[in-house]
C-alpha positions as CSV (number, residue, x, y, z in Angstrom):
1,M,165.3,123.4,82.8
2,R,168.5,125.2,84.1
3,F,168.0,128.1,82.3
4,R,164.6,128.4,83.8
5,L,166.0,127.9,87.2
6,L,168.6,130.6,86.1
7,L,165.6,132.8,85.6
8,A,163.8,131.8,88.8
9,A,166.7,132.8,90.9
10,V,167.3,136.2,89.0
11,G,163.4,137.0,89.3
12,V,163.2,135.9,92.9
13,L,166.9,138.1,94.0
14,V,165.7,141.0,92.3
15,A,162.1,140.8,94.2
16,G,163.7,140.2,97.2
17,A,166.1,143.4,96.8
18,S,162.9,145.3,95.9
19,M,160.7,144.2,99.0
20,A,164.0,145.0,101.7
21,A,162.6,148.5,100.7
22,M,159.4,148.0,101.7
23,P,159.0,149.1,105.0
24,A,161.3,152.4,104.1
25,R,159.1,155.4,105.1
26,A,159.1,158.5,102.1
27,T,158.8,161.0,104.8
28,V,159.2,161.1,108.1
29,D,155.3,160.5,108.9
30,D,154.7,158.8,105.5
31,Q,154.9,156.0,104.2
32,V,153.7,156.7,100.8
33,T,153.9,160.1,99.2
34,A,153.5,162.8,96.5
35,D,151.6,160.7,93.9
36,E,151.6,157.2,95.6
37,P,148.4,157.9,97.7
38,Q,146.4,158.6,95.1
39,Y,146.9,155.6,93.1
40,L,146.2,153.9,96.0
41,L,143.3,155.5,97.0
42,S,142.0,154.5,93.2
43,A,142.8,151.0,93.7
44,I,141.0,151.0,96.9
45,S,138.1,152.6,94.7
46,L,138.5,149.9,92.4
47,A,138.2,147.2,94.8
48,E,135.6,148.1,97.2
49,D,132.9,150.6,94.8
50,G,134.5,149.3,91.3
51,D,135.1,153.0,89.8
52,L,137.4,155.9,89.7
53,D,135.5,157.8,92.3
54,I,137.6,159.0,95.0
55,A,135.6,160.8,97.0
56,D,134.3,158.9,99.4
57,E,137.7,157.6,100.3
58,L,138.8,161.1,100.8
59,T,136.1,162.2,103.1
60,V,136.8,159.6,105.9
61,E,140.5,159.4,105.5
62,R,141.4,156.0,104.0
63,W,144.5,157.2,103.3
64,R,145.8,157.5,107.0
65,A,147.1,153.9,106.7
66,F,150.2,155.2,104.8
67,H,150.2,158.7,105.0
68,R,149.8,160.3,108.6
69,S,150.4,164.1,107.3
70,P,147.6,166.0,105.8
71,L,147.1,164.3,102.0
72,P,147.8,167.2,99.6
73,R,144.8,167.6,97.1
74,Q,145.8,166.8,93.4
75,T,141.4,166.2,92.9
76,E,139.0,169.1,91.9
77,P,135.8,168.3,92.5
78,R,133.0,167.4,89.0
79,G,129.9,168.9,89.7
80,D,128.2,165.5,90.5
81,G,130.4,165.4,93.0
82,R,132.6,163.3,92.1
83,E,136.6,163.3,92.3
84,L,139.0,161.2,90.2
85,S,143.0,161.3,91.0
86,P,144.8,163.5,88.2
87,H,146.1,159.8,87.1
88,D,145.8,157.0,84.2
89,P,143.7,154.3,85.5
90,L,145.4,151.0,84.6
91,L,148.4,151.2,87.8
92,P,145.1,151.2,90.0
93,L,143.6,148.5,88.0
94,L,146.2,145.9,88.0
95,L,147.0,146.8,92.1
96,A,143.3,146.7,93.2
97,V,143.4,142.9,93.8
98,P,146.7,143.2,95.9
99,V,145.1,146.6,97.5
100,A,142.8,144.7,98.3
101,L,143.9,142.0,100.1
102,G,147.0,143.6,102.0
103,G,147.0,147.1,101.6
104,W,149.6,149.1,100.7
105,A,152.1,146.3,101.4
106,G,150.3,144.2,99.2
107,A,150.1,147.3,96.5
108,K,153.9,147.4,97.1
109,V,154.6,142.8,97.6
110,A,152.9,143.2,93.6
111,L,155.5,145.5,92.4
112,A,158.4,143.7,93.9
113,A,157.1,141.0,92.3
114,A,156.8,142.7,89.0
115,A,160.7,143.7,89.6
116,G,161.7,140.2,89.5
117,A,159.4,139.5,86.5
118,L,160.7,142.1,84.7
119,A,164.8,141.0,85.2
120,A,163.8,137.2,84.4
121,L,162.6,138.8,81.1
122,L,165.2,140.9,80.6
123,V,167.7,137.6,80.5
124,W,165.0,136.0,78.5
125,V,165.6,138.6,75.4
126,G,169.0,138.8,76.0
127,V,169.8,134.9,75.9
128,R,166.5,133.8,73.4
129,R,166.5,137.3,71.6
130,L,169.8,138.7,71.6
131,R,171.8,135.2,71.3
132,L,174.4,136.3,74.5
133,S,175.7,134.2,76.8
134,A,173.6,133.2,79.5
135,P,176.1,133.9,82.9
136,I,177.0,137.3,81.0
137,A,172.6,137.9,80.5
138,A,172.2,137.2,83.9
139,G,175.2,139.1,85.5
140,V,175.1,142.2,83.7
141,V,171.0,142.2,84.1
142,A,171.3,141.7,88.1
143,A,173.9,144.3,88.0
144,F,171.6,146.9,86.8
145,A,168.0,145.5,88.5
146,T,169.4,145.3,92.0
147,V,170.7,149.2,92.3
148,P,168.2,152.0,91.9
149,P,166.4,153.0,90.1
150,L,165.1,149.7,89.7
151,T,165.2,148.3,92.7
152,T,163.9,151.6,94.0
153,Y,160.9,151.7,91.9
154,G,159.9,148.2,93.1
155,A,159.1,149.3,96.6
156,Q,157.5,152.5,95.3
157,V,154.1,152.7,93.9
158,Y,154.2,154.2,90.5
159,P,153.7,152.9,87.0
160,E,157.5,153.2,86.3
161,L,158.1,149.5,87.0
162,P,155.0,148.0,85.0
163,A,156.2,150.2,82.3
164,A,159.6,149.0,82.0
165,L,158.3,145.5,82.2
166,V,155.7,146.6,79.4
167,V,158.6,147.9,76.9
168,T,160.5,144.5,77.6
169,A,157.6,142.3,76.3
170,A,157.5,144.7,73.2
171,V,161.4,144.1,73.0
172,A,160.9,140.8,73.2
173,A,158.1,140.8,70.4
174,L,160.1,143.0,68.0
175,T,163.2,141.1,68.2
176,G,161.1,137.8,67.5
177,P,159.9,136.7,64.6
178,L,156.4,138.8,64.7
179,H,154.5,136.3,63.7
180,R,150.9,136.5,64.8
181,R,152.0,136.3,68.6
182,G,154.5,138.3,68.7
183,T,152.5,141.2,66.2
184,M,149.7,140.8,69.0
185,V,152.3,141.6,72.2
186,L,153.8,144.6,70.6
187,G,150.2,146.3,69.7
188,L,148.9,144.7,73.7
189,A,152.3,147.0,74.9
190,V,151.6,149.8,73.0
191,V,148.0,150.0,74.1
192,A,149.2,149.6,77.4
193,L,151.9,152.3,77.8
194,P,149.2,155.3,77.7
195,W,146.9,153.7,79.8
196,L,149.7,153.2,82.8
197,A,150.4,156.8,82.3
198,V,149.7,159.5,79.3
199,K,153.9,160.7,79.4
200,Y,154.4,157.2,78.0
201,V,153.1,158.0,74.6
202,P,156.0,158.7,73.1
203,V,157.8,155.8,73.5
204,A,154.8,153.8,72.7
205,A,155.2,155.8,69.5
206,A,158.1,154.8,68.7
207,L,157.9,150.6,69.6
208,A,154.8,151.0,67.3
209,A,156.9,152.8,64.5
210,V,159.6,150.3,64.7
211,G,157.5,147.0,64.7
212,L,155.3,148.7,61.8
213,V,158.3,149.4,59.4
214,A,159.8,146.0,60.5
215,L,156.7,144.1,59.6
216,A,156.3,146.3,56.0
217,R,160.1,145.4,55.8
218,R,159.4,141.9,55.8
219,G,156.4,141.8,53.3
220,H,153.5,141.6,56.0
221,R,151.6,144.9,55.0
222,L,148.6,143.5,55.8
223,T,149.7,142.5,58.8
224,A,151.2,146.4,59.5
225,I,148.0,147.9,58.1
226,A,145.4,145.8,60.4
227,L,148.0,146.4,63.3
228,G,148.0,150.4,62.3
229,A,144.2,150.1,62.3
230,A,144.1,148.4,65.8
231,L,146.3,151.7,67.6
232,A,144.7,154.0,65.8
233,A,141.6,152.6,67.5
234,A,142.5,151.7,70.6
235,G,144.1,155.8,70.4
236,T,140.8,156.8,69.5
237,A,139.0,154.5,72.4
238,F,141.7,156.4,75.0
239,A,140.5,159.7,74.0
240,A,137.0,159.2,74.4
241,F,137.4,157.4,77.7
242,H,139.4,160.2,79.4
243,R,137.0,162.8,77.3
244,A,133.9,160.8,79.3
245,V,135.7,160.1,82.5
246,Y,138.3,162.9,83.1
247,G,136.7,165.3,81.4
248,G,139.4,166.3,79.2
249,W,141.8,164.4,76.7
250,T,144.2,163.3,79.3
251,A,143.4,162.1,83.2
252,Y,145.1,165.9,84.0
253,A,142.0,167.4,83.0
254,A,140.6,166.1,86.5
255,G,143.8,167.9,88.5
256,D,143.2,171.1,90.6
257,H,146.7,171.8,89.5
258,F,145.9,172.0,85.8
259,T,143.5,175.1,85.8
260,G,145.4,176.4,83.0
261,G,144.5,173.7,80.9
262,E,146.3,170.1,80.7
263,L,148.8,171.4,78.4
264,T,150.4,173.0,81.4
265,A,151.8,169.6,83.1
266,V,154.4,170.2,81.1
267,G,155.3,173.8,81.7
268,T,153.6,177.6,81.4
269,A,156.8,178.6,79.5
270,P,159.2,175.9,79.0
271,S,163.1,177.2,78.4
272,Y,164.2,174.4,75.7
273,P,167.4,175.3,76.0
274,G,167.7,175.4,79.7
275,R,165.7,172.0,80.0
276,A,168.7,170.9,77.4
277,V,171.1,170.0,80.2
278,R,169.1,167.3,81.1
279,L,170.7,165.5,78.1
280,L,173.3,165.0,80.4
281,G,171.8,165.6,84.1
282,L,169.6,162.5,83.7
283,L,172.2,160.6,83.9
284,V,175.0,162.3,86.2
285,D,173.0,164.9,88.0
286,R,174.8,165.4,91.4
287,G,171.2,163.7,93.6
288,F,169.2,162.8,90.3
289,G,171.1,161.7,87.9
290,L,170.6,157.8,87.3
291,A,175.0,157.4,87.8
292,A,174.4,158.9,91.0
293,W,173.3,156.1,92.7
294,A,174.4,153.2,90.2
295,P,177.8,154.2,88.3
296,V,177.1,150.9,86.4
297,F,175.0,153.3,84.4
298,L,177.8,154.8,83.0
299,L,179.0,151.4,80.9
300,A,175.9,152.3,79.0
301,V,177.4,155.1,77.3
302,P,179.6,152.9,75.6
303,A,177.8,150.3,74.8
304,M,175.1,152.6,73.0
305,A,178.2,153.3,70.9
306,A,178.8,150.3,70.0
307,L,175.3,149.6,69.3
308,L,175.0,152.2,66.9
309,R,178.1,151.4,64.8
310,R,176.9,147.9,64.6
311,R,173.9,147.9,64.2
312,P,173.5,144.0,65.0
313,A,169.6,142.4,64.9
314,G,167.7,144.0,66.7
315,W,169.3,147.0,67.3
316,A,166.3,149.1,66.1
317,A,163.7,147.9,68.8
318,L,166.4,149.1,71.7
319,A,167.8,152.5,70.2
320,V,164.3,153.9,69.1
321,P,162.8,153.7,72.0
322,F,165.1,154.3,74.0
323,A,166.0,157.6,71.8
324,A,162.2,158.5,72.5
325,G,162.1,158.0,76.4
326,W,165.4,160.2,76.8
327,L,164.1,163.0,74.7
328,N,161.0,163.4,76.4
329,A,162.5,163.3,79.9
330,T,164.5,166.2,78.9
331,F,162.5,168.1,76.5
332,V,158.5,167.3,77.5
333,A,158.8,166.7,81.3
334,L,157.8,169.3,83.6
335,T,161.2,168.1,85.9
336,M,164.1,165.6,86.3
337,H,163.8,166.7,90.1
338,G,161.3,166.3,92.1
339,W,159.5,164.4,95.2
340,W,160.7,161.1,94.0
341,W,163.8,159.0,93.8
342,P,166.0,159.9,91.1
343,G,165.7,158.7,87.3
344,R,161.7,158.5,87.3
345,Q,161.3,159.9,84.4
346,V,163.3,157.5,82.5
347,V,162.4,153.9,84.4
348,V,160.4,153.0,81.4
349,V,163.2,152.9,78.6
350,V,165.7,151.9,81.4
351,P,165.3,147.9,80.1
352,A,167.0,149.4,76.4
353,L,170.1,150.6,78.4
354,V,170.4,147.1,80.4
355,L,170.0,145.0,77.3
356,V,172.1,147.3,75.0
357,T,174.9,146.9,77.7
358,A,174.9,143.4,78.2
359,W,174.9,143.0,74.7
360,W,178.2,145.2,75.1
361,V,179.9,143.1,77.8
362,D,179.3,140.1,76.0
363,Q,181.4,141.7,72.6
364,V,184.0,143.0,74.4
365,R,184.5,140.0,77.8
366,R,187.3,142.6,79.0
367,V,184.9,145.2,80.5
368,L,183.5,142.9,82.7
369,P,186.2,143.8,86.1
370,V,184.6,147.2,85.6
371,V,181.2,146.1,85.7
372,V,181.6,144.4,88.8
373,A,183.7,147.6,90.4
374,A,180.8,149.3,89.3
375,T,177.9,147.0,90.4
376,V,179.9,146.9,94.2
377,A,179.9,150.3,94.2
378,G,176.0,151.0,93.7
379,L,175.4,148.7,95.8
380,T,177.5,150.1,98.9
381,M,175.8,153.2,98.2
382,W,172.2,152.2,97.7
383,W,172.1,149.4,101.1
384,W,174.7,152.1,103.3
385,L,171.1,154.8,102.6
386,L,168.8,151.8,103.1
387,V,170.2,151.1,106.2
388,E,169.6,154.5,106.8
389,V,166.3,154.6,106.0
390,L,165.1,151.8,107.5
391,S,167.0,152.6,110.8
392,G,165.0,156.0,110.7
393,R,168.1,158.4,110.3
394,R,167.2,159.4,107.0
395,T,163.9,158.7,104.5
396,L,163.5,157.8,100.9
397,I,162.1,160.7,98.9
398,V,163.1,163.5,101.8
399,D,166.4,164.0,102.3
400,F,168.3,160.9,100.9
401,V,171.1,162.8,99.5
402,A,172.5,163.8,102.8
403,T,173.8,160.1,103.8
404,A,176.1,160.0,105.3
405,D,177.9,157.6,103.3
406,P,181.4,158.5,102.5
407,L,181.5,156.9,99.1
408,A,179.1,158.3,98.0
409,R,179.5,161.5,99.9
410,A,183.2,161.3,97.5
411,W,181.5,160.0,94.4
412,H,178.9,162.8,94.4
413,A,181.2,165.3,95.0
414,V,182.8,165.0,91.3
415,L,178.9,164.9,89.8
416,P,177.4,168.2,88.9
417,D,174.6,169.6,91.2
418,Y,171.7,171.1,88.4
419,R,169.6,171.8,91.2
420,T,171.8,174.9,92.7
421,P,174.3,175.7,89.7
422,T,177.5,177.4,90.1
423,A,180.5,177.9,88.2
424,T,181.1,174.7,89.5
425,T,178.5,173.2,87.8
426,W,179.3,173.9,84.5
427,A,183.1,173.0,85.0
428,L,182.1,169.7,86.2
429,H,179.1,169.5,83.2
430,A,182.1,170.5,80.7
431,A,184.0,168.3,82.1
432,W,181.5,165.4,82.3
433,T,180.4,166.4,78.4
434,V,184.0,165.3,77.6
435,A,184.3,162.1,79.4
436,L,180.5,161.1,78.4
437,G,182.2,161.7,74.5
438,A,185.7,159.6,75.5
439,L,183.6,157.0,76.4
440,A,181.5,156.9,73.6
441,A,184.4,157.2,71.1
442,W,185.6,153.9,73.6
443,G,182.1,152.4,72.9
444,W,182.6,153.4,69.5
445,T,186.1,152.0,68.3
446,T,185.0,148.3,70.3
447,A,182.2,148.0,67.7
448,A,185.4,147.8,64.7
449,P,186.8,146.4,62.7
450,T,185.2,143.1,63.1
451,P,181.5,142.1,62.4
452,S,178.9,141.1,65.5
453,R,180.0,137.9,66.7
454,P,177.7,134.3,65.6
455,P,175.3,133.6,67.9
456,V,176.9,131.9,71.2
457,A,176.7,128.2,71.2
458,P,174.4,126.7,74.3
459,T,176.1,126.2,77.3
460,A,174.9,124.6,80.5
461,V,172.4,126.9,81.6
462,T,171.1,127.9,78.2
463,S,168.3,125.0,76.7
464,P,168.7,124.3,72.9
465,P,167.4,127.1,70.5
466,T,163.1,126.1,69.0
467,K,162.2,126.6,66.1
468,E,160.5,129.5,67.5
469,T,163.9,131.2,68.5
470,A,166.2,129.8,66.4
471,H,166.5,133.2,65.0
472,V,166.8,136.8,65.8
473,H,164.9,139.9,63.0
474,A,165.9,143.0,62.9
């Protein structure tokens, strides 16, 4: 009972933190911007018309309720007059009822609730699957979930937060016994990710691969074959649906930006050596890096190094999907900078970083003061900016980097700015390469020489292990 209360408390705290940003304007004139109006219009169409055709919603300007400036066109009209937003349909489907009940605010409340559910599930996985101390798991999850990007995407209409929740459910299944229920959860998670956004296919494939290998190693070969066949059938259905509805293999076929083909969504002539700087930039870019607004993410570097050296039970379920997501954001995504809040391309695998860091902190308790200090810094920067946005001095998307917060400005000054690279950018890039290497080396040493600690004994806030949760599997 006390453990359930802890889960509820963390969930309510995180949902409340996300809802605090709900009134924030994305731009001076608009409550939402970029792709957000498209998701909302599709949700309205599903709720009122039962289809994805937003031609009538565009004609009568239904977007005026949440986007006062002229709405940029994204749709390419079909021969029969239909217009479909070039985004996958699962998020609009999930938001159809909330939008019908409360408009754009209803959608944001639903996503804030998803943020709370994500935080609670992360604590559950940490305690029940990874056998972490409940206070450590709850504290580290709260540290990550009340700062950007998780708290911001709990207040923005994008598939990032639901995708992170789906990935966490898959991790819960992979680190459990993978009996019938766990295998079903894994399969549903893998199937759901592409329907949220086709860009999540690499992460879905990584989760599927880890699950199929785990089933085969445990002697459940028939289950592995059945799961593989079911996923193949689901992939075929996905392709057939998109060909029939969107006119191509992906939803991008319905967009007016991709007249050169759907693959132009990842760039027409990408420079992969140039994109390689994102390996660091996704973490330490001055405006769009995870650590720029939440320094606690720097602790994920030594944590991941420790995980890779020690390789405790369940490590592959965290490391493999994370690698797939990070590499996809580095080399496949069109850009890491955009008309959105920082971290959009990697939010889907942020739960892996949270759980890895929680595991490491539980192993190396002396880093707790560092976790607290980094969290306080992130909260200070975020809430200073949020006050500026809510008071009308800043907007959440357009000019957030120009915050007047002295702490943020001082911190950002030591981070490389990859949007306008100069000699200083590359000097800072080199310095951060060394610094992150040192952090990784430190984490590597903390994983040795002792093996993994035995499971933590139940505390006052944990429930006794049940038959289902008594073992953690690789």
